[in-house]
Each structure stands twice: as C-alpha cells, then as structure tokens.
C-alpha positions as CSV (number, residue, x, y, z in Angstrom):
1,M,-0.1,0.3,0.0
2,D,2.9,2.4,0.9
3,D,4.2,2.2,-2.8
4,I,0.8,2.8,-4.2
5,E,0.4,5.8,-2.0
6,K,4.0,7.2,-3.1
7,R,2.9,7.1,-6.8
8,I,-0.4,8.9,-6.0
9,D,1.4,11.6,-4.8
10,T,3.5,11.8,-7.1
11,L,1.2,12.1,-9.8
12,E,-0.9,14.7,-7.7
13,R,2.6,16.9,-7.8
14,K,2.9,16.1,-11.6
15,L,-0.9,17.4,-12.3
16,D,-0.4,20.4,-10.1
17,A,2.6,21.2,-12.1
18,I,0.8,20.8,-15.4
19,L,-2.1,22.8,-14.1
20,Q,0.5,25.5,-13.4
21,S,1.8,25.6,-16.7
22,V,-1.6,25.1,-18.5
23,E,-3.1,28.2,-16.6
24,R,0.0,30.5,-17.1
25,T,0.0,29.3,-21.0
26,R,-3.8,30.5,-21.1
27,R,-2.8,34.2,-19.7
28,Y,-0.1,34.3,-22.4
29,F,-2.7,33.2,-25.0
30,M,-5.2,35.6,-23.8
31,M,-2.6,38.6,-23.3
32,F,-1.5,38.0,-27.1
33,L,-5.2,38.1,-28.2
34,V,-5.9,41.1,-26.4
35,A,-2.9,42.7,-27.9
36,S,-3.3,41.3,-31.4
37,L,-7.1,43.0,-31.5
38,L,-5.7,46.3,-30.1
39,M,-3.3,46.2,-32.8
40,V,-5.8,45.8,-35.5
41,V,-8.9,47.6,-33.9
42,L,-7.2,51.1,-33.0
43,P,-5.7,51.8,-36.7
44,L,-9.1,50.9,-37.5
45,L,-10.7,53.7,-35.6
46,G,-8.1,56.0,-35.9
47,L,-8.5,56.1,-39.6
48,A,-12.3,56.2,-39.2
49,I,-11.9,59.3,-37.7
50,V,-9.0,60.9,-40.1
51,I,-10.0,60.0,-43.4
52,P,-13.6,61.9,-43.2
53,K,-11.3,65.0,-41.9
54,V,-8.6,64.3,-44.7
55,L,-11.6,64.2,-47.6
56,R,-13.3,67.2,-46.0
57,L,-10.2,69.3,-46.2
58,Y,-9.5,68.3,-49.8
59,T,-13.0,68.6,-51.1
60,S,-13.0,72.4,-49.6
61,V,-9.6,73.4,-51.4
62,L,-11.0,72.0,-54.4
C-alpha cells in the first residue's frame, strides 16, 4: 500500500505542475489575443476618424 500512496502523491504533484503550466499558457494566450486585437482595432478607429477630416479638407481646397 505504501508504494501506491507514493505513486499517487507523485502523480498529484505532477498534475499540479501541469495545471500551473496550462494556466500560465492560457494567460499568455489571452494577453497575446488582446494585444493583437488592439493592434488591429485602434488603427481602424483612427482611420475612421482621420479619413473624413482629410476628405473634407481635400474637397474644400478644390
């Protein structure tokens, strides 16, 4: 019985280490996803604001 308990303890420690690794990877993935979305969405919003102003200025010069 003692051997089985040691193996169970070892497996529990390994599972805890795997869980920590998976949670860390999930956090990194979420940060990467948010950063990627910001890098796409913010320039698009900027263009949506700047393009009408440029067009208005361009048509007023003509």
